[in-house]
FIPALUM-911364 format. One record per residue: residue in one letter; y, x, z of N, C-alpha, C, O in turn. Coordinates in Angstrom, 3 decimals. Example, Ala and Ser with C-alpha at 12.3 -4.5 7.8 and 13.67 -1.06 7.14 Angstrom:
! residues 2
['a' [-5.690 13.190 7.800] [-4.500 12.300 7.800] [-3.300 13.200 7.800] [-3.319 14.236 8.465]]
['s' [-2.250 12.850 7.080] [-1.060 13.670 7.140] [0.030 12.900 7.870] [1.138 13.409 8.039]]
//
This chain:
! residues 73
['m' [8.624 -25.213 -26.617] [8.331 -23.829 -26.927] [9.036 -23.464 -28.230] [8.978 -24.210 -29.207]]
['s' [9.690 -22.334 -28.235] [10.431 -21.895 -29.408] [9.759 -20.670 -30.007] [9.294 -19.788 -29.287]]
['s' [9.713 -20.627 -31.326] [9.161 -19.448 -31.985] [10.114 -19.011 -33.074] [10.869 -19.813 -33.624]]
['t' [10.069 -17.736 -33.373] [10.945 -17.162 -34.391] [10.125 -16.294 -35.316] [9.305 -15.496 -34.862]]
['l' [10.335 -16.442 -36.584] [9.709 -15.611 -37.595] [10.794 -14.762 -38.220] [11.857 -15.270 -38.577]]
['v' [10.536 -13.473 -38.354] [11.502 -12.570 -38.974] [10.921 -12.112 -40.291] [9.763 -11.696 -40.352]]
['t' [11.704 -12.182 -41.336] [11.248 -11.742 -42.645] [12.312 -10.875 -43.299] [13.502 -11.013 -43.015]]
['v' [11.881 -9.999 -44.159] [12.797 -9.103 -44.866] [12.871 -9.555 -46.307] [11.848 -9.839 -46.930]]
['k' [14.083 -9.621 -46.840] [14.235 -10.062 -48.221] [14.732 -8.923 -49.095] [15.621 -8.168 -48.701]]
['k' [14.157 -8.806 -50.277] [14.611 -7.817 -51.252] [15.220 -8.494 -52.468] [16.022 -7.883 -53.175]]
['q' [14.852 -9.753 -52.728] [15.294 -10.440 -53.930] [16.321 -11.506 -53.560] [15.982 -12.474 -52.879]]
['p' [17.576 -11.346 -53.999] [18.637 -12.255 -53.567] [18.419 -13.714 -53.955] [18.739 -14.604 -53.166]]
['i' [17.884 -13.986 -55.142] [17.685 -15.380 -55.560] [16.612 -16.037 -54.711] [16.776 -17.169 -54.257]]
['l' [15.516 -15.327 -54.497] [14.458 -15.860 -53.653] [14.980 -16.088 -52.238] [14.620 -17.069 -51.587]]
['g' [15.834 -15.172 -51.764] [16.418 -15.324 -50.438] [17.259 -16.583 -50.337] [17.214 -17.271 -49.318]]
['a' [18.032 -16.903 -51.382] [18.876 -18.101 -51.381] [18.019 -19.364 -51.367] [18.324 -20.316 -50.648]]
['v' [16.957 -19.372 -52.155] [16.056 -20.530 -52.179] [15.362 -20.676 -50.832] [15.256 -21.778 -50.294]]
['m' [14.886 -19.545 -50.287] [14.226 -19.591 -48.978] [15.164 -20.120 -47.914] [14.766 -20.927 -47.073]]
['r' [16.422 -19.664 -47.946] [17.397 -20.128 -46.952] [17.554 -21.642 -46.994] [17.594 -22.293 -45.950]]
['a' [17.644 -22.204 -48.196] [17.808 -23.650 -48.333] [16.581 -24.393 -47.808] [16.711 -25.370 -47.070]]
['v' [15.398 -23.933 -48.186] [14.159 -24.580 -47.725] [14.027 -24.463 -46.211] [13.637 -25.422 -45.544]]
['l' [14.349 -23.295 -45.669] [14.228 -23.085 -44.226] [15.213 -23.931 -43.435] [14.879 -24.424 -42.358]]
['k' [16.429 -24.106 -43.958] [17.403 -24.955 -43.272] [16.914 -26.398 -43.208] [17.027 -27.058 -42.175]]
['i' [16.370 -26.878 -44.320] [15.841 -28.250 -44.350] [14.662 -28.378 -43.394] [14.569 -29.346 -42.639]]
['g' [13.762 -27.400 -43.430] [12.601 -27.421 -42.543] [12.987 -27.365 -41.082] [12.395 -28.063 -40.259]]
['k' [13.973 -26.546 -40.744] [14.446 -26.452 -39.355] [15.112 -27.755 -38.931] [14.894 -28.232 -37.817]]
['f' [15.923 -28.331 -39.813] [16.621 -29.578 -39.510] [15.636 -30.713 -39.241] [15.847 -31.520 -38.336]]
['t' [14.560 -30.775 -40.030] [13.576 -31.837 -39.861] [12.575 -31.545 -38.745] [11.784 -32.413 -38.377]]
['g' [12.609 -30.320 -38.206] [11.690 -29.961 -37.134] [10.318 -29.544 -37.622] [9.396 -29.389 -36.822]]
['l' [10.169 -29.357 -38.935] [8.863 -28.979 -39.486] [8.634 -27.469 -39.463] [7.488 -27.023 -39.531]]
['l' [9.702 -26.675 -39.370] [9.577 -25.227 -39.392] [10.284 -24.619 -38.186] [11.269 -25.172 -37.698]]
['p' [9.779 -23.468 -37.698] [10.471 -22.779 -36.609] [11.703 -22.058 -37.148] [11.930 -22.016 -38.357]]
['l' [12.491 -21.496 -36.245] [13.646 -20.702 -36.634] [13.163 -19.463 -37.381] [12.294 -18.743 -36.890]]
['v' [13.713 -19.214 -38.546] [13.368 -18.053 -39.355] [14.654 -17.303 -39.668] [15.630 -17.897 -40.124]]
['r' [14.652 -16.020 -39.425] [15.831 -15.202 -39.710] [15.520 -14.288 -40.881] [14.469 -13.649 -40.913]]
['l' [16.437 -14.224 -41.848] [16.287 -13.349 -43.004] [17.150 -12.121 -42.810] [18.332 -12.233 -42.484]]
['f' [16.567 -10.947 -43.008] [17.279 -9.680 -42.869] [17.145 -8.888 -44.154] [16.125 -8.964 -44.839]]
['s' [18.166 -8.138 -44.474] [18.003 -7.127 -45.514] [17.284 -5.951 -44.860] [17.210 -5.872 -43.634]]
['v' [16.765 -5.055 -45.657] [16.076 -3.883 -45.121] [17.030 -3.078 -44.243] [16.667 -2.664 -43.142]]
['d' [18.242 -2.860 -44.729] [19.221 -2.086 -43.963] [19.573 -2.752 -42.641] [19.699 -2.075 -41.620]]
['d' [19.734 -4.072 -42.650] [20.052 -4.793 -41.415] [18.932 -4.675 -40.395] [19.197 -4.521 -39.202]]
['l' [17.685 -4.743 -40.845] [16.558 -4.640 -39.919] [16.465 -3.236 -39.332] [16.221 -3.083 -38.135]]
['v' [16.654 -2.219 -40.150] [16.613 -0.831 -39.656] [17.739 -0.603 -38.649] [17.518 0.018 -37.609]]
['k' [18.942 -1.098 -38.946] [20.068 -0.968 -38.011] [19.796 -1.708 -36.711] [20.141 -1.221 -35.634]]
['s' [19.181 -2.878 -36.802] [18.872 -3.662 -35.616] [17.888 -2.931 -34.699] [18.047 -2.935 -33.479]]
['v' [16.880 -2.310 -35.293] [15.905 -1.547 -34.501] [16.601 -0.352 -33.839] [16.375 -0.072 -32.662]]
['a' [17.441 0.344 -34.597] [18.168 1.494 -34.050] [19.145 1.060 -32.955] [19.259 1.734 -31.931]]
['n' [19.841 -0.045 -33.155] [20.787 -0.548 -32.152] [20.094 -1.016 -30.880] [20.722 -1.083 -29.824]]
['a' [18.801 -1.341 -30.970] [18.040 -1.758 -29.795] [17.604 -0.554 -28.969] [16.958 -0.707 -27.933]]
['g' [17.960 0.656 -29.434] [17.679 1.844 -28.651] [16.461 2.630 -29.104] [16.032 3.556 -28.416]]
['f' [15.905 2.278 -30.240] [14.737 2.989 -30.750] [15.164 4.093 -31.696] [16.173 3.973 -32.391]]
['e' [14.387 5.173 -31.721] [14.570 6.231 -32.704] [13.582 5.974 -33.834] [12.378 5.888 -33.593]]
['i' [14.068 5.852 -35.043] [13.198 5.575 -36.181] [12.653 6.895 -36.710] [13.403 7.753 -37.176]]
['d' [11.327 7.040 -36.628] [10.670 8.240 -37.142] [10.464 8.137 -38.649] [10.612 9.118 -39.378]]
['h' [10.125 6.947 -39.099] [9.804 6.779 -40.522] [9.908 5.307 -40.883] [9.530 4.444 -40.091]]
['n' [10.409 5.019 -42.058] [10.306 3.666 -42.600] [9.865 3.763 -44.052] [10.237 4.691 -44.771]]
['w' [9.079 2.806 -44.460] [8.492 2.846 -45.799] [8.511 1.447 -46.377] [8.082 0.491 -45.731]]
['l' [9.008 1.332 -47.591] [9.051 0.075 -48.331] [8.297 0.302 -49.641] [8.852 0.873 -50.580]]
['p' [7.035 -0.140 -49.716] [6.264 0.058 -50.954] [6.986 -0.545 -52.155] [7.694 -1.545 -52.034]]
['d' [6.795 0.080 -53.313] [7.510 -0.328 -54.529] [7.290 -1.786 -54.900] [8.253 -2.491 -55.202]]
['k' [6.070 -2.244 -54.884] [5.764 -3.596 -55.372] [5.403 -4.537 -54.227] [4.482 -5.345 -54.342]]
['s' [6.127 -4.427 -53.135] [5.816 -5.249 -51.974] [7.104 -5.621 -51.249] [8.108 -4.916 -51.348]]
['d' [7.068 -6.719 -50.529] [8.190 -7.110 -49.674] [7.979 -6.652 -48.238] [8.791 -6.955 -47.363]]
['a' [6.893 -5.923 -47.989] [6.587 -5.451 -46.646] [7.417 -4.210 -46.326] [7.597 -3.341 -47.179]]
['l' [7.908 -4.134 -45.123] [8.627 -2.961 -44.631] [7.867 -2.444 -43.430] [7.589 -3.195 -42.495]]
['f' [7.536 -1.193 -43.449] [6.820 -0.565 -42.329] [7.780 0.380 -41.621] [8.374 1.255 -42.251]]
['i' [7.931 0.205 -40.316] [8.828 1.029 -39.517] [8.017 1.657 -38.392] [7.282 0.971 -37.682]]
['v' [8.160 2.966 -38.239] [7.579 3.677 -37.103] [8.751 4.133 -36.250] [9.582 4.924 -36.697]]
['a' [8.815 3.632 -35.022] [9.927 3.943 -34.140] [9.417 4.157 -32.733] [8.344 3.681 -32.362]]
['k' [10.210 4.890 -31.948] [9.833 5.123 -30.550] [11.048 4.943 -29.664] [12.183 5.166 -30.083]]
['k' [10.792 4.540 -28.447] [11.866 4.387 -27.449] [12.024 5.728 -26.749] [11.058 6.222 -26.168]]
['p' [13.208 6.336 -26.781] [13.396 7.624 -26.116] [13.193 7.486 -24.595] [13.441 6.436 -24.003]]
['v' [12.745 8.558 -24.011] [12.458 8.543 -22.565] [13.719 8.706 -21.769] [13.676 8.718 -20.539]]
//
């Protein structure tokens, strides 16, 4: 069984450290596949999948990204 975790990164140094830890974890089989996206890459990915983005919000002091999107009829 394969699982994937998607996370959004805002801090480049933390992203570099996370990438190194995740590669080691994936190589040893201790962690699932994790993909790191910038905010812009994630928004583009949702739009390219055919969704219309109504709203996206990135709180000032948070790494959470909230996207409201709909699939056109």
